[in-house]
N, C-alpha and C positions, 0 to 999 in steps of 0.2 A: 505494499499499500503506501501511499504519498507519504505518510506519516512516518513509517519505518525507513523510507528512504532518507528523509530529513534528519533522523535520530542517527543513521548510519553515517551520514554526512558528518554531523557535528562530533561524532566519537573520534573521526579522524582529523579535525580542524582544530586550529587554536581557537581560545575561546574569543568571541566577539563582544561587542556592545549590542545589549538588547537580546542575547543568546538566550535567557530566561523564556523571552516571551515567544521565540521560535519554537523552544521546546513544549511550551503549553500548547502551541499552536499544533505541532506534531502529535501531542498526545489525543487532541481532539481529532486529528484527521484519522489517526490510529483506530480509533472507536467509534467513528460515524462520519458524517459529513458537515462541511460548514457551508452555509449559503450566507451569502454576502449582499445585503440591499444597502446601495451607496451610490452617492453621485460624484463622490470625491476621487474614484479609483477607476479606471477604464475596464471594460470587461475582459480585455485582452491582460491587463496586469493581474486582475482578480483570479482567472484561470492560471496563470504563470505561478501564482502562490498557492495552488492546488485547491482553490475554493470554487464554490459554483457561484456565479452572478446571477441576480435576480433584479429586475427593473422595479418591482415593489413587493411589499410583505405579501401580498394576496397570491401573487405569484408562486414565492417560495413555499408558502403553507400548502398550496394546492400540489406543488411538487412531492411535497413531504408527504402527504396523504396519499396521493397516487401511487408513490414508490413503496411505501411501508403500511400502510392501511391506518384506520383511524385511530388504533392503540398505540401510536408512535408518541414520543416524548419530544417536545421541542424546546428548547431554550432561546429566548429572545433577550440579547445584550443590547441596551441601549447606547451606551458607551464603552465600546471594547477595548479602548486603550491599553487595560492591563492583561487582555488575553490574546489580541492579535499583535504582532509585531510592527513598529512603525516602518512603513515601505517607502523608500526614498531611492527610485531607481537610478538617480543621478548621483548617488552617493558611492556607486560602484558594488563590487562584490561579486559573489557567485549570484547570477539571477536564477538558477535553477530553484533556489530558495529564499 
């Protein structure tokens, strides 16, 4: 899974700024999916970060119900600053994660 790929990459790299947030992201990706409803990050960048992009919350919830059924557990985080790492493509680094 994408989360496992990220954790494996981190095992063999030097510690980086905001690494703790990337580890949280990898944990969630290993145990489920992350859907992102945002206007601040392009759909292409969201996909590069191994998340699913949704134009609105209704589409995200519909996707989850259709894929997993009505007994799914959904977590909505209004301000995910401490869960999703700061993404700055201009800063450089490995764009895979």
